[in-house]
N, C-alpha and C positions, 0 to 999 in steps of 0.2 A: 504493499502500499504506500502512497504517496501524495504527500500535501504538494500546495502550492501556494506562495506566499510572494509578495512585491516589496521591496526594496525601496531604501529613501530614495533613491535616483532616480527611480520607476520602473528597472528593470525587475521583474517576474522568474522567480526561480523554483523548481521544483525539486521539491527532497522526501528520502523516505521521513514514512511517518514514525515519530519519536527524537526527530534532531530536534536537539534543544538551544532556547536561544548562544548558551554559553558555544555552540559547534561552528554558529553563525561569527560569533565574537572572536573563533580564532584565524577563521577566516581574514578578516578584520584587520589583525595583527599590525598590517604595514601603518596604520594610521596614524600620522603622529598623536592624538592622546590617547591617551587610555582609555576603552570606553567601563562604562561601571553598571549600566542596565540598558534595556530596549522599552519600544512604547511599541505594543503590541494594540493597533487600533487604536491609539493614541491614551492607551492605558498603561500605566509603569508595570515594568515586570522584571523578576528576576531573568540574570542572565542565565541562569540555570533550568529556567519554566521549560518545558516542552514546546513549540509551534505549532498554533492553532492551522486549520489547513484556512486557504481564500483570506489572508489575515496581510495586514498593513504592516510594515516592521522598519523602524526607528531606531538606533541607538544614539545613548546619551551619554556624555565626558562632563569631566566637570566643569568646563566655564558653561554650560547649560544650569538655567536655574533648578529643574532634575537633579540631575545630576550630582551636582554641590548638594543638594536634600539628602539624597540614598548615600553620599559619601559619609555624611554629619551623623545621620542616622544611625548609619550603621557604626562611627565613633563612640555615640552617647550608649549604645548597646556593648563595646569593647569596655568604656568605662563600668559600665554597669556587673561584667562579668570580675572585672579588677576587682570592684569595692566590694561582691559577695565572696571572692575569693580570701579577702581581706579580712573582713566581716560577716562571719557567717549568718549570726542573727538581725543581720537590716532584713528591713523591709523595702520593696521598691514600692516607687512610687511610680510616676512615666521619666519619658526620657526621648523627648523631641526634637528634631533637628531647627533653629530659628536660622533667624539674617545674621551671615557671617562667623556662625556656630550651631551649640549644642549646650542641653543639659540635660539633668537627669536629677529627680526628690529622690530622696534615702530619708527613712524616719531609722536614726542610727541608736542601738539601746544606748549609746552614750554618746553623746554631741562630739562629732570630730573638727580640729583648725584647720586656720588655713597652713596650717606647717606639716599637715599629714597630703597635702596633697601630692608634694613629691614622691611618697611613696604608693600613690595609688596611681600615680603617671608608670613607676618604673614595671608597678604591674601588667600596664596595661601595654608596655613596651614588651615583653615577656609574652603575652598575646598575641600579640601584633607575629609577635617572632615564627611563632607554632602555626602562624597559617591555619587554622583551624576553620572546616567550612562551614558555612553559615548556610543553616539547612531548612528551609519551610516545612511546618508542618500542619497540614490543616484538619480539624480536630471538630468532635460534636460538645454541644454545649454541659452535656454531662461530663464526657470525659475532661473538659476547662476546669469545669469546677474543682473536681477529683485531685484534677494535676493540681493546682494552686491553693487547694484547699490543704494537699497533702508538705508542698514548700512553704504553710503558711505565710501565705501572702493575700493580706486581707482587701488592700486597696488593688489588687487582677481580680478578685470576687466582686468589685464593687463594680467594679468596669464590666466585667461581663454579665453582672445580671442587669444593666441599662442596656446592653445589644439587645436590637430588634428579634425578635423570634428568630426570621427565615435569613438573618445574617452568617455570613460563612465564619466560621471562631479561628485564624492562626495562628500559631506562635514559631517562632524562629528561634533557632536552637547551636549553638556555637562551642562543640564538648561539651562540659557537663554545665550551662549553661544555659538556662534557654526563656524565653520573653515572651507574653502576650504581644503580637504587634501586627497589623496590617500589611507591612515592608512599601516599598519592596527594600533586597538589601546588597551589597558586594557579595559576591562569592565567594570570600575568605578573608581571615581577619586580617593577614599580609598586607593585604590592597592598599591597609589605612596606614598610610607613610609616615605624615607628620604633624603633629600634634603637639596641643600644650590646654593644660589645665588652666583655666582663667582666672577662675573667681569661686568663694563659697558665700553664699547668705540662706537666710530665711524664706521660707513660703508656704502659704497654706495649701493645705492639699484642695485642688480643686479652685485653688483662690478665696476660701470661702471662711473670712473670720470665724466661722463655727466651728469649724475641723479643727484635724491636729495641725501644730505647726510641723512642717518638716524641713532637709537642710536640700537647698540647689545644687549640688555641682557644676560651674560652667565650665567651657572649651571650648577650643574652635581643633579644626582640623585641615589641612591643606594636601594635597595632589606631590606639593614638593619640601624640601626645607627651607629654600630658598624664597617661596610665596608663604610660608609661615614666620618666617624674620621679618619678611615685610610689614607682614599685617600686625606684627608684634610690634616691631616699630610703631605704623599708624596708632596702634594702641595707647603706647607709651606717649606718646602728639596728642592723644585725648585727653589722658590726663592732665595732661601738662595744663589743658587747654580747659577743661571740666571748666564748667559755668559758678559748679559751686561755689570750687577752691578762689577763681578769678573773682566771682561775686564778693567774697568774705576779703581777698586783697586789693581790690576796688572799692571799696565801698560801696557797690552799688546795691543789694541787698542782703536779708538776712532771712533767716526762718528760727522759728521758735517753737519749743515745747508746748508753748500755752496757745499756740495758736496754729495746731500741725496743718498742712495743708494751704496753709493761710497766710501767703509771703508778705514780708517787708519791704519796702522801697524804699533806699537813702536818697538822699541827695542827690549824688552823682549817678545812681539809677534812673530817677524821675527825671533827670536833665536829657539822657536817651530818651526814654520813654515820651516826654514833650518834644523833643525834633521828632520824632518817628508820625505821634500824634499829628502836628502839625504839616509836617508833610502830608502825612491821607489827606488833613481838611482839605488842603488845596489844590490837590489833585481830583479829588471826589466833587467839590465845586465846579474845576474848570471842565468835567465829567459830567456835569447836571446834577447830581444828587442835592437832596437839602436834608437837614441835619435833625432829628430828631433825638430827646432824653424819655422814658419810660421807665415805670414805678419795678420799684427792684420786689415788690411781693404782690401780686395780684389773687382774688379769689378762686377757690377750688372749682367753680361751674366754671372760670374760664378754659382749664388745665384738662377738666372737661371735653370742652367742647373742640379744644385743637389736639384732643387725642392722647397729649402727653399722662392726662393721667392713666392712662389703660395701657400705653407704649411703653413707658417712661420713669413709672411712678416710684419706682426704687434706686434712682440717680436723685432723688427728690428731697430738700427740706421742707417740713413745715412747721407751719404755727396756725395759733387758735386767736382770733381777733372778736369781741364781741359777739360770740357763743357761736361764731362761723369758722369753717377751715379757709386756710390760705397756702400756698408754696411761696416760696422765692423761687424766684423762676430762672430754669436751668439754659433756657433759651429765650433769644428776644423776638425770636416770631410774635406770638399773640398778639405784644403789644402792636409792633406794625400793623397786624392789623387793624385792630382797633384804631391807629389812627386813621389808615384810609376809610376806614367804614365810616370814619366818624361825618362824611358829607359826600354828597352827590356828587357821582362823575359821567363828565362825556367820555366821547372815544375821544375828542378832541384833548383833553385833559392825559393822556397816556400814548407814551407809560410816563407814568411818573417813580422817580426812583429814589428809596428813601432809604438814609443810613443812618443808623446809631452803633455808636461806641460804649457796647451796655455790659454792663458785669451782670457775668452769671454764678449761680452753684451749683455745683453736681457733686452729689456723693460717692466719695473716691473711698473706697478700703485701705485703712492706713501702710498697707505693705507694697501698694501699689505707687503712693505719693512717691516722685522721686524732683528735688530740686524745683526749680520752674517749671520742670518738662508734664509734669502732673502734679496738679493742685487741684483743692475743692473748689476755689475763689478766681473767676478770672476776668480780660474783658474781652469782649471779641468786635472786633469792627467788623459789624454784621450789617448785610445792607438788603432792602426787598422792592425787586420791581415788579411792578403792576402792569402789566401792558396787554395789550389786544393777542389773542392769538395767534395774526401774521406776522405781527410785531416781534416775537421769539424769538427768531434767527438770527437777525440784526441786533438781539439785545444781549444775546451769549455771547457772539463775536464781540460786540463790544467790551465786556466783561471781561472776555481773554486777552483782549489788547491794553486794558487799563491794568491787569495782571503781570504784562510782558515787561510794564514802562516800569511796573515798582519792582518786579524782581532783578531786570536788566540795572537798575539803582546798584543795588548789592551786589550786585557781580556772581548771581545765582542761573544756575542752568538748572532745568530742569524736565522731568517727566511728567507723563499725564496719563491718568489711570480713570475707565470709563466704569461706575459702579451701576449695578441693573438690582433688580426685585427682592429684597431680603424673603424670607418664609416668613417673618411678622409685619406687615405690610398692611396701610390702608387704601382702598381704592378697587377698580376693577383691574383683571390684567390687561385688558383694552385700553386700560387710561396710561398704564403703566409702559404699554407697546409702544403708544404713540408718541409718550414722553421721550423714551431711551432712542426712538427713532432721530427724531428732533436733533438728541444731544448728539446722538452718532451722524448726522447731515453736515452740522454745523464742523463739525473734527474734521473729517473725509475733505468738505470744502474750501478747507483752510489748510490743507494737507499735513493736519497737525498728527506725528505716529502716536499712536494710544495703545495702551492694554485694558483688556475686559477684566471686570476685576467682577466674578459672577455673585449675587447673592447676598453683597454689601453699600446697595443704598440707603439711603434713608428713609425711614417707615413710611414718608408722604412720598418721595420722589428718588428715580433717579439721581446721580451727580457725574460731573468731571473733578478728578480731585487732581492735586499738584502738587508733585513733591519735586521739594527744593536738594539739588544737589552741592554741599558745601565745600572747602576747599580740600578735607580729606576724604572726599568722595562719600560721606554718606548722604542718607536720602532720610530728610525732612517734610512728613505731610503735612503741608500748610493751606492752601489756599481750596475752595472747594464751590462750584457750580452746581446748585440743586436747582430742578425743574419739579416743578408741584402746580399740576388741578387740584388736590385733595383741598388745600386750605382755604381757597375761594368757596368751595364747599361748603364747607365746617360754619364757617362763620357768615355765611352768604353776601358776599362781595361782589357787587355790579357795576355796570356802564351804563350808561344808556348809549345806543349803537345809533348809525343813519337810521335808521328804519324807526327810531322812536322806543323802541324797547329794551329792555333789560338782560345783559349777556354778563356770562361770569368772565372776569381779567384771567390771566394765566400769570403766574408769579412763578420769579426767580426768584433764590433765598443766596445771599454769597459771602466770601470773608475773605481775603486778598492773605493779609496779615497771619490772620486764623486768632489764637488765642496769643494776647500781645504780650504774655507773661512766658510762654512758647517760643515766638519770636525774638525776644531779648535773651531767653537761653543760647537759643539759635547762634545770635547775633555775635556774642559774648566768646562763642566756640569757633564759629568762623573767623572772626579777626583774632582771635587768639585774646581778645581784651583790649587790641590795639585798634579801635575804632575809629573810621576815617575824622576826618577833619569836623565835618558835617556835626557827627552823631557825639564824637568826644566830650566827655565830662568838663574838662577841663582841655582847651584847648591851644592854649601859649602860658607860657613860666618863664617868666622876665629873674634872672639871675645877675645882682651884683655881684663886683669882683671883690671889691671892698668897701667899706664904711664911705668912703668918698666919692664914690658914683652912684651913693643910696639916692641921691637926691633925680639925677638923670632916670636912675630907675624907675620912681615912683612919676616921672613925667611920662617915659613909657606906658607904663601900669595904664597911667588915665588915660592916654589918649585910645590907647584899645579898650578899655572900658567904653569909652563915650562911643563905639564903634560898634557896643553890643558884642563884641569878642568875650568868648570865654577865659579870664586869664585871671593867674596867682601871682604876683609879688612874693619869692626866700630871700628875704634880707634878713635869714637869721646868723650869725657869727659861727657859719662854718666853711671849711676849704671849697673851693667852687668846684672840684671834681666830687666831691660829697653831692653836693647840691646837684650836679649833673646827674648823678647814678642814680640820686631818688627822681628824680623828674622820667629817667626811662622805666623806672621799675613802675610807675606811678599811668605809665606809657602814654604821658600828655604830647602830643604832636612836633610841637615845637618847643623849641629854648633860644631863647635870648640873650645873648650874656652882653652883660655892657661893664666895662673898666676903665680906666684911663683915657685909653686912647680911645673907644665909641664915645665919650664926656668930650674931648677934645674936639671930634670930629660930626659928631651930631647923626653917627649910624648906632648901628648894634647889629652883633656878631651873632650868625644866625645857626643857628643845630637842628635838624630833625631828625626826629627819632628812628628812622631807617635807614636814616642817610649820610648822619652825621653832620661834618662843618661845610656847610655851605658858604662862606664869606661873609661878607661885612656888606652892610644893607641899609637904605634912607629908609627910616622907619613908615612913610609915606609910601614908598614905595610896596614894603614889605607887606600894608595892612592893605592893601590897593589888590595886591596878590593873594591875599590869606581869603578875603570877602570872594574872589571870586572862586577859589576856589571854595568854600563853601557854600555858596551860589551855584555851583556847578555838581557840588556832590562828588565828586572827585573821589574814586577808589584809591 
């Protein structure tokens, strides 16, 4: 008996029945990159799986998203195997691949420390050296329950209990280790060539505070030692740029136990915040937006009407006023709907673009809080565009142009994702299909490459997400454009058309910065705290060399201050080298050194943070050039 398969180059090949993907793999070893797994009719599959008849075959390597995930998932199993060897009484949680790495959750009899990671790594290397075959086993539900009951794995039993009755249960085994897993995996442990355990943290089982606290071991893995070392170097650079560390050092913000998840902005951080806000306001006025401000707390009935009560209640905060339930707003949308509904609109009034820098609160689990990246109170630069159905494509395009303008100023490149209907959604599938099709048309008409993100839309509509890439190649999700035909129905929003009848407007929900706190974290790390001049909390530091030049330094300081340049005067009785080094540590863009020579010539010695000495300059010329740099928002 023979089978026919079609390879990724379109060629159809006949093989004996029972031929495995590994057999094809051996034929393909002339390729430059090592093959890790196979796609059979688009589904990920182990290399040692038998080939089905009339199937389409494509191989994946590490440089594909599937290949990297499979590689790192296999590394997580090597980690779990090593931990089981060293700590036989440990209970296994889960161990998925994540972006740039993997983790595994464990319940140890006695908590381990970071010092123990070296011995675990050493045991992992032994397992890799053994080149243990990784085999898939499909078993019945009863066999799975019996197996993991015998092994004393309560967390695995909980996962099995929640699997659908008709789901195939599979395990993967390597040597004396077996784990509940859907796979796929590498053919043997020896293919995990370069790895590093990168950290240890606490994690509630399944992210629920009511569940036991486990220990999560993080790691990363690459196919070569060189690529691993490059990544570890990037991680070290990221540690230096950590916004929490720089936030303290540069006095930008602080976090306090008295208010977990609620950050405090200091003067320096507030200056950056205000500059970002001023830029946002100018650009939005130019783009035809009006700005509103809506209440922080609104009645429960509003949130029931918007759908948040049913779809988002677990993330909200509540209070009681005059024996009525109120909610602290988790989103700004309902407030904008009420503002629109407060007057009658004609078709001639549309589109109406309403923006708000709105503070929102969401209940995040304490274990998920992370500096400014994950907080409980944050400001969103929301806007809601109310428009005629025929204006949707043009308005979505206008928002894309505005986003591009903003991201270009900060020096970000970005990628785009289109997210579709989630399982828990409002409205009919027809309405969702219509909205999704419109967003697809806009992206394709502008030749924007995008990735489809199935099932990740908002509960009221599909969305386009913008993922910014920072200077270290890391991705941050910030901007989003959500097309909504649901809220106008929920809030009975109407306009009077040319025919004199009432019609429903369409609505775009969009943010450009996203959460302001998250953007601030992103910018701190992107610039390493060395903000461009227009954002820098202090733009210039005037440094007199001796006491004789203090009066002249004060004059220069006053000239800069009068031009609304953010300037400090360091007239302490310290050596000039010490003062320069301190200004460098504070990442002040410009230092103006004034000594006897500058007093006599009426000039200043200009020093730039990233270039060193630039020579003498007339103060008026320096101020003019600096203001140009600020106004142009030069990076």
